[in-house]
C-alpha positions in Angstrom: 82.2 161.5 225.2 81.0 165.1 225.4 84.6 166.3 225.5 85.4 164.3 222.4 82.5 165.8 220.5 83.3 169.4 221.6 86.9 168.8 220.8 86.0 167.9 217.2 83.6 170.7 217.0 86.4 173.1 218.1 88.6 171.8 215.2 86.8 172.1 211.9 89.9 170.9 210.2 89.8 167.5 211.9 86.1 167.2 211.2 86.6 168.0 207.5 89.4 165.5 207.2 87.3 162.9 208.9 84.4 163.5 206.5 86.7 163.3 203.4 88.3 160.0 204.6 85.0 158.5 205.6 83.5 159.4 202.2 86.4 157.8 200.4 86.1 154.6 202.5 82.4 154.4 201.9 83.0 154.6 198.2 85.8 152.1 198.3 83.7 149.5 200.3 80.6 150.0 198.1 82.7 149.3 195.0 84.7 146.5 196.5 81.5 144.8 197.9 79.4 145.7 194.9 76.6 147.2 197.1 74.9 150.6 196.9 76.7 153.4 198.7 73.7 154.0 200.9 74.1 150.5 202.4 77.5 151.4 203.9 77.3 152.4 207.5 80.2 154.2 209.2 79.9 152.3 212.4 79.7 148.8 211.0 82.9 146.9 211.5 85.1 145.9 208.5 84.7 142.4 209.8 81.0 142.6 209.4 81.4 143.6 205.8 83.5 140.4 205.3 86.9 142.1 205.0 89.6 139.7 206.3 93.0 140.9 207.3 94.4 140.7 203.7 91.5 142.8 202.3 91.9 145.3 205.2 95.6 145.7 204.5 94.8 146.2 200.8 92.2 148.9 201.7 94.8 150.6 203.9 97.3 150.5 201.0 94.8 152.1 198.7 93.9 154.7 201.3 97.6 155.4 201.8 98.0 155.9 198.0 94.9 158.2 197.9 96.1 160.3 200.8 99.7 160.4 199.8 100.9 159.5 203.3 102.4 156.4 204.8 100.0 154.4 207.0 100.4 151.5 209.2 99.0 148.4 207.4 97.2 147.2 210.6 95.2 150.5 211.1 92.0 148.7 210.2 92.4 146.2 212.9 93.2 148.9 215.5 90.3 151.1 214.3 87.7 148.5 212.9 85.1 150.8 211.3 84.9 153.7 208.9 84.2 156.2 211.6 86.9 154.8 214.0 89.6 154.8 211.3 88.7 158.2 209.8 88.6 159.7 213.3 91.9 158.2 214.2 93.6 159.6 211.1 92.1 163.0 211.6 93.1 163.1 215.3 96.8 163.2 214.7 97.8 166.9 214.5 100.9 166.4 212.4 99.1 164.1 210.0 96.1 166.5 210.0 98.3 169.4 208.7 99.6 167.3 205.9 96.2 165.9 205.0 94.7 169.4 205.0 97.1 170.3 202.2 96.8 167.1 200.3 93.0 167.0 200.4 93.0 170.8 199.6 90.8 171.6 202.6 90.8 175.1 204.1 93.1 175.3 207.0 91.6 175.8 210.4 91.9 179.4 211.6 94.3 179.9 214.4 93.4 182.3 217.3 
């Protein structure tokens, strides 16, 4: 676990992407569920929020459209919380490069 945390700390680009995606998903769920944004917890499972597989696929489709990249429709079942899904999307280096540009985030400096 410590190595995962230090790995993310060493890659500010991944952390920034993770934050952006998590923020979008919190807003999406708050609007969908008609609850205050403050009530959305990044570690609560989508199941717990009452999202069935159809709603999860819809969320991934909307996330795909927002990000402008193709996503596997079953990502939410493989990564069943905001934190898990955002982290998985930010962890893929090739996708991270694309998302850095699409989200207009500063590129991580290279040694």
